[in-house]
N, C-alpha and C positions, 0 to 999 in steps of 0.2 A: 295412246290417248283415246278415251271413249268417243264413239261417233257423235253422241249428243253434245259433247264439249266442242268437237271440231265444227259442228254446225252452228255454234253460238256466234253472236255478234262479238268479235274480238274486243271491241271498245267498251262493251257494257259490263259494268261491275256493280254488284248489289252489296248492300250492307246487312249483316245478319247479327242479331243478338240471340245466341243460343243459350237459353236460360234453363235453370233447374226445373222451374214450374211452368213457365211460359216462354215462348220465343216469338220474335217478330222479324220481318224483312222490310228494308227501306230501299226505295229506288230514287233516282234523281229525276225530278220533273220541274222544268222551268227554272233550273239553277238552284233548286231547293230540295232537300230530302223529304220524302213523305212515306209514311207507313202504308204498306199495301193492305187493303181490306178486302175481304171476301164474305159475302152474305152479311155485311154490316159488322163483321168481326175483324179487328186489327190483330188481336192476340191469337196465337196458335198454341194451345196447351202442349207442353213437351211430353206428350204421352203417346205411347205406341202399343198397339194390341193386335190380336187376331180376332176377326169376327166369327160368327157361327159357321161360316163356310171355309174358314182357314185363310181368308184374305187379310192382308195387312191394312189396318186403319190407323190414322194418325190424327191427333188433335182432339177436338171436342167429342167426336164419336168414340174414340178410344177411352177418353176420360169418363164418358157416360156409362161405359160398360164395366168400369173398374170395380164398382161395388158388386155387380152381379157375376163378374168373371175375373177375379183377381189373379187366377192362375195363368191367364193368357193376356195379361196387361202389365206394362212396365211403366213405372213413374220415377221421377227424380233420378234419371240415369247419370246426370252430370256429376253427382257426388262420387261416382265410380270411375270417371274418366282417368286413364293413365294407371289404373290399378291392376290390370290384367285379370280382374274378376269377370266371370261370365254370369249372365242372368238367364233364367228360363222364361220362355214365352211360349206357352203351349207345350209341345213335346220336345222342342229344340232349345239349345242354349245359344246365346248370342253375346258378342263382346259389346262393351259400352259404345265403341266406335260404330258398330253396325246399327245399334238402336238409335244413336244420335244421327246417323246418316239418313234414317227414315224421316226424321224431323227436318233435316236440311233439304232433303229431296222435296218434301211437301212445300217448304218455303221457296225453293228454287222454281218449282212449277207455278206457284202462286204469283211470283214476280214475272215469270214469262207470260202468263195470261194477261197480266196488267200492261206489260210493255208491247205485247203482240209479237214477240220474237223470243227465241230461246236465249238463255243466259248461261255462261259457263265459268264466270269468275266472281269471287266474293271476298269481301273483308268480313272477318268473323271476330267477335269479341270474346275475351276470356277474363276471369278474375285476375287482378294484378298479381296475386300471390301464387297463381298456377305454376307448377313446376314445369321443367322442360318436357318431362314425360306426358304431363297433362296437355301441354300445348301441342305436342306432336300428335297425341291422340285426337285432338280437335282437327288438326290438319288432315289426318287420315280419314276422319269422319267426312270431311269435305270431299276428299278424293273419291271415297266410296259413293258419295251422292252425285258424282259427276261434276264437281266444282273444282276449279283451280283456285286455291286460297292464296290470293296475291298478298295478303297481309293479315297477320294476327295482331290485334291491338287490345290493350288493357281496357277493361270496362270503365274505370275512372277516367281514362284518357278520352274515351268516347263520350262519356257524360259531360266532361268539360268542354269538348268540341260542340256538343249540342247547345250549350249555353253561351259559349264565348267565341265561337268561330269568327264572328264579325267584330269582336271588340278590339279596340286599339289600346296600346300601352301594355304594361306588365300587370298581371293579376295573379294572386295566390289564392287557391281554392282548397277547401277540405271537402272531399267527396265521401259521403257516408252511404255505402251501397249494401243494402240489406234485402236480399232476394228470397227466393223460396227455399234454397238449400245452402247458400253460402253467404258469407259476410266479409267485406273488406272495407278498409278506410284508407284513403290516400291523400297525401298533401301534394297538390299539383300546381306548377307554375306555368303560365302561358305568357310568352313574350315574342312579339313579332311573328306570330303564327306558329311558333314552336311550342309544343306541349311537352313538358317534362315532369315526370313523376319523381318528386323529391324523396318521398318515403311512403311506405305502405305497410299495413299490418292487417291481420284478419283471422278468420276462423272458418275453415271449410266444412265445419259441422255445426253451423249456426245459421238459422234462417226461419222462414215462415213454416217450414215443415215441423220444426221444433215447437213453434207456437201452436200449430194444430195439435201436436201431441199433448200439450198442456190441457187443451180443451177436451181432447179425447179421454184423458185420464179422469177428468171430472164426470164425463158421461159414463165411463166404465164403472166408476165408483157408485154412481146413481143406479145403474143397471144391477149391480151386484147387491147393494145394500137395500135399495128401495123395492126392487122388483124380485129379489131373491133368486137371480139367475146365476148359477154357479158356472165356472169355467167359461165365462163370457169372452175372456181374452184369447181363448183358444179357438174360437169360432171365426174362421177367416172371413166368411161372408158377412157376419154381423159386424166385425171390426171394419170391413170396407165401408159398410153403410154408415157406421158411427163416425168414421174418419171423414167421410163426405159431409156429414152434418156438422162436424167440428170445424171444418174449414169454412162453411157457410156462416156459422155462428161467429167465428173469429172476425170475418169481414164485416158482419153486421154490427159487432161491438165497437167498431171504429166510429160508427155514427149513432149508435143507440146505447143507452145505459143498461138496458136489459134485453135479453133475447130468449125467446121460448123455443126449445128444441123438441120436436115431436116426431116420432117414428112408430108406425103401426106394426104390430106383430113381430116384435124383435125376438120373441122366443115363446115356447109353450112350457108351462110348469104345471104338473099334475093335471094335464089335459085342458088347461085354461090358457088362452092367448094373453100374453103380456105386451103392453104398449108403453113406449117411452114418452114421457112428458115432463120436462124439467126446465126450470128457468136459470139462466146464467147471467151473471152481472159483470159489467165492465170493471168494477172495483176489484172483484176477485181475480179477474183475468190480469189486470195490471199488477196486482200483488204477485201473481205467479210469474209474471214477466221479469221482475226485478233482477234475479240472478243473471238472466241472459243480457239484460241491458247493462248490468255492471261489467260483464265480459266485453261488451262492445265498447264501453267507455274506457276500459283498460287499453284496448287497441287504439282508441283515439289518442290517449295520452302517449302511448308508445310511438305512434306515427309522428306526433308533434315533436317529441323529444328527438327522434331520429332525424327529423328535418331541421332541428335546431330552431324551432319557432314557438312563439307564444300565441295564444288564441287571438289576442288583439291585432296580430300581424296578418290575420286572414281577411281577405277581401270579401269572401263569400263562403257559406257552407251549403253544399248541395245535397239534396235527398234523392237517392236513386234506389229503385227496386220497390215492388208493390208492398212489401212489408212495412215500408216507412210511412204508409198511410195510417198506421196505428198512432193516435194522437199523443200517447205517452212518449213516443220516441222523439218527436219534435220538441216536446216539453223538456225532456232531460238534456237534450242537446243545447237548448236555449239556456237552461240553468248552468250548464257546464262551460259553454263557450262564450256566453255573453252576447250572442246575436241569434236572431231567428233564422233557421235554415230556410232555404229556398226550394220550392217545388213547382215553379211556374211551368216547366216542361213536365208532362205526365211522367211520374216515376217509372211506370212500366215501359215507356216509349223512348226515354231520353238516350239510353245506350244504343238502341237501334238507330235512332236519328243521328247520333254521333258516328256510328258505323257508316251511315249514308254519307255524312260529311266527308269522312275519310275516303270512301269510295269515289266521291266526286273529285277529291284532290288527286287520287291515283289516276283518274281519267283526265287530269289537267284542267278541271273546272273549279271555279271559285264558288263554293257553295256555303250557304248559311242555313241554320235551322230556324224554325218558326216557333216563337213562344206563344203558348196559349194564354187566354185572358185570365187575369187574376183580380181579386178584390184588394184595393189599396187600403182598406180599413178593416178593423175588427168590429164585429157586431155581437152584442150581448145584452144582458138584462141586469137588474139590481136585486139584491137580496139583503135580508137582515143577517149580517155576518160580522166580520172583524177586519179592521184596517189599522195597520201599524201597531198591532198588539192590543187594540181596544175595540169593544163592541161598537158597531157602526151600522146604521140603518140603510146605507146606500152603497154597499160593497158591489163592485162591478164584476160580473161573472161572464167571461167571453164564451161564445158558442162557435161562431165562425170567425177564425183568426185571419188577420192581415196576411196577404200573399197566398191565400187559399185559391186553388184552381177553380174556375167557374165551369159549370154550375157546382154549387157547394151545398151540402145539407148536413146538419148536425143536430143531435138531440141530447138533452140532459134532463135529469130529474130534479125537481124541487119539491119542498114539503111545506105544507101550511104550518103556521106557528103554533096553533093550538087546536085541540081536538074538535071543537064545534065551529071552527072558522067557516063562514059561508061564502066568502068571495076572495079572490086573489087578483091583484092588479099586476099585469105583465107589462112592464115598461121596456121599450126597445131603445138601446143606446148604440151610438157609433163612436168609437174612439179607442184609445190605448191606456187611459189612466185607470188605476185600480179604484179610484173614487168615481162612481157613476155620475155624480153631479158635475164633474169636470169634463165629461164627455158630452156628445150632442144627443139629446133626446129626439128620436125621429118617429115615435109612435107609442100608443098606449092601448092595451086591450084589457077589458074587465071580464073575468071568469066568475060568474055568480052561481048560486045554487050548489055549492060544494058540500060534500059530506052528508048527503041526504039519505044515503042507504043506511038503514039501521044496523048497528053492530060493525060497520066498516072500520077496519083498523089501519088500512093502508091510506095514508094521507098524501101520497105521492102524486105529483102533477108532471107529466111528460111534456116538455116544451121543445118544439122543433123549429129551427130556422132553416129556410131553404132559399138560397139566393141564386137567381137565374141569370142567364147571359144578358138579359135586358135591364138588369139592375133592379128587378122586383124582388123584394124580400117577403117571402110567404111565412107567416107565423101560424103555427098549429099547436094547440094545447089539448091534452087528453087526460082526464082524471082516471087513474089506474083502478080505483075501486069500482067505478060505474061504467067506464068506457065513454062517458059524455065528452064532447069535443067542442072547441071553438076554432074558427079560422079567421085570418085577416091578412091583408097585404099592405106593405109599405112600398109605395111606388118610388122608382128612381132612387133606391137606397144608396147606391154608390156614386150618385151625382153624374152619371154619364149623360152627355148631351147628344140627342139624336141628330141625324143628318138634317132634318127639317128645321129643328130648333137652331142648329148651327147656322144654317142659311139665313134664317130670320135675324139672328144676332149680327151676322156679318153685314147685312143690309142696314140694320139699325145703326151700327157703329159708323159705317161708311157715310150714311146720311148725316149723322151728327157731326162727323168730321168735316163734311162739305159745308154745312151751315156755319161752323165756327170760323173757317177760313183763316186769314192772317190776323184777324183782330181778336183772337181768342186767348190772348196771353194773360189778360188781367182777370180780376175777380177773386182769386183765392188769396188769403192772407199768408205771409211767409210762415212756414212751419217753424216751431221751436221758439217763437217770441211770445212772451206773456203779455196780456193786455195792459198790465200795470207796470211794465218795464222789465226788471231783472227777475228771473225765476229763482226760487230758493234751491239750494243744493239738495239733490235727492238723498233720502236716507239709505243706508246700506240695505241691499236687497236680501230678503230672507231666503234661506235654502228651501227649495221646493220639498214638499213632504216625501215624494218618492225618492229624491236624492238622499234625504236624511235617513229614510227607512233602509235603503240599500247600503248606505254607509254604516249604519248601526249593525246590520246583519253581518257585514264583512268584518267589522271590528270585533264582534262577538266570536266569529269563527277564528279570527287571528289570535285572540286571547287563549282559546282552547288549544290552538296548534303551537303556541310559542314554546312550551316546555319540551315538546318532542322535536322541534325544528333543529336542523343542523346549525352549528355555530355561525357559519358564514351567512345563513339566511336570517338568523334571529336578530342580528344587529340591524340589518336593513329593514326587517319587519317593524321593529320598535320605532325606528325613525319615521317610517311611513305612517304608522299608527298615530304618532304625536302630530305629524304634519296634517293628517286627515282631521284630527280633533280640532286643531287650530283653524283649519279652513271652514269647518262647520260653525265654529263660534263667530268667525268673521263674516259669515254669510257668503263665502266665495264658492258658489255652487259649481262652476266649471272646474275650478282647481280641485274641489272635493271629489268630483267625478273622476278626474284623472288619477288622483291618488288612490281612490278606491279600486280602479281598474289595475293599477300597478300591484296593489296588495293582493287582489284576486288572482293575478297571474302567478304570484309566488305560491299562494295557497293551492292553486290548481295542481301543482306538482307534489304538494305535501299531503293532500287528502286522499 
């Protein structure tokens, strides 16, 4: 046993998420796991390199040199774990276990500095579909780093623990884990503190690295076609620079509809320096993503089928991994599974926190993870658009969606209706209805003096909502053609009551209660009795527009799927369709919703 391990506190166990792109370490403090930060950074990039003097560097320093020194820097080594492949770093070749051990060693020492003592034991997470060889390679990496790996746990198990470690009763979760280099989806059941993975599916060649490659391809095409640089893809230094820019652009496109990528002196052509300057759009990026998202949804279907479950039987859908911050991912999962996924625990941190929970359990402690603050409402604006298939002047467009982690910031682009439009009214709404008028209007901002630049063709208006921890919603709008801006603030947007206001309310209620005393029973008329005697019977309730719209969409999909459906499903579909139409005619909204969900579940497996 290494000396550093013998010197460690035998009772201390740390939790480690050894990720493809980033890694984190959690320790137990006050009965709760917490991510160890250094220099204000909780994430350690899973990047290893050699500096100019041949010394090993790990994390951000290694990542920063990757563009300038790709030949002595290693990225995304997790994809090679268990493969027997060696990678070159400088003049030497290393196994994936050795490269991973550098990352683990850095995390081990980070935890030791935070605790004030050495540590020699760890719980380390791996993707659920990792083979025995890959798991063994992970153990070996831990041993090389001077760690006794007391437990290897699956990443979806860790994610579930970070959410549900203190929950009572039985819960069934779907964990959608999309990291930098790997993807897996698992159906997990938690009952009486026992976490059981019922089914898992995934793809060890699908992740954020592939999304970076999509953006990189667009940058390469621009470099070749617009700048006239031949053999750009063969230039390792240029590719490292562009890959770094591609990753930054991908991240920014989660919050911005457009991103401008600029790199100076990317090449010299005929003695003239060429500079990269191009604009990327979220719409193009999302189009490029679709084949990858389809692959992930196929895995979701497979996992549900293997678990023998329907989407409606899931209690919660969890988002894990930094790549799930891409808005389109949450949107497709909502469309497919019929419920919004949860991301209350930081997607980058929840696996490490879960590893910390497990580490606490291994030490005999009852530990619970901490949920970060979220917004309970969706915030958006209204546009001239379409509602239920018809033109409508008050379509609600969400910007910051319910359950978003705070602080949250989102930007989208809107366009004036006609070329000479001089002003735009930005109305801020809070709510979930597609009809803005059925939501709560909480603010209005007028942007005047638009389209003043002669010959301007871009009528785009970039609108940004930024919701902070104190419930302040900051609204910022910028005209793309001129750069002119307006700013405003909607105070207490999420309705959180401060400590002072709570105290005042408590005193006020107590005082009122004291004044009422025992004689405060009279005064109010009995509810439900009309002044004139007997109330008339209520008319049948109409089906709400959103229920009718969803039902209509499901019926249309079912009509298209009927012909190709298996005989055993076709008869059930026809019965459900007839019952659904009857429920809509009768105004039975609740019954219509139940029937629509049943029909959706059948269609889920047919489409």
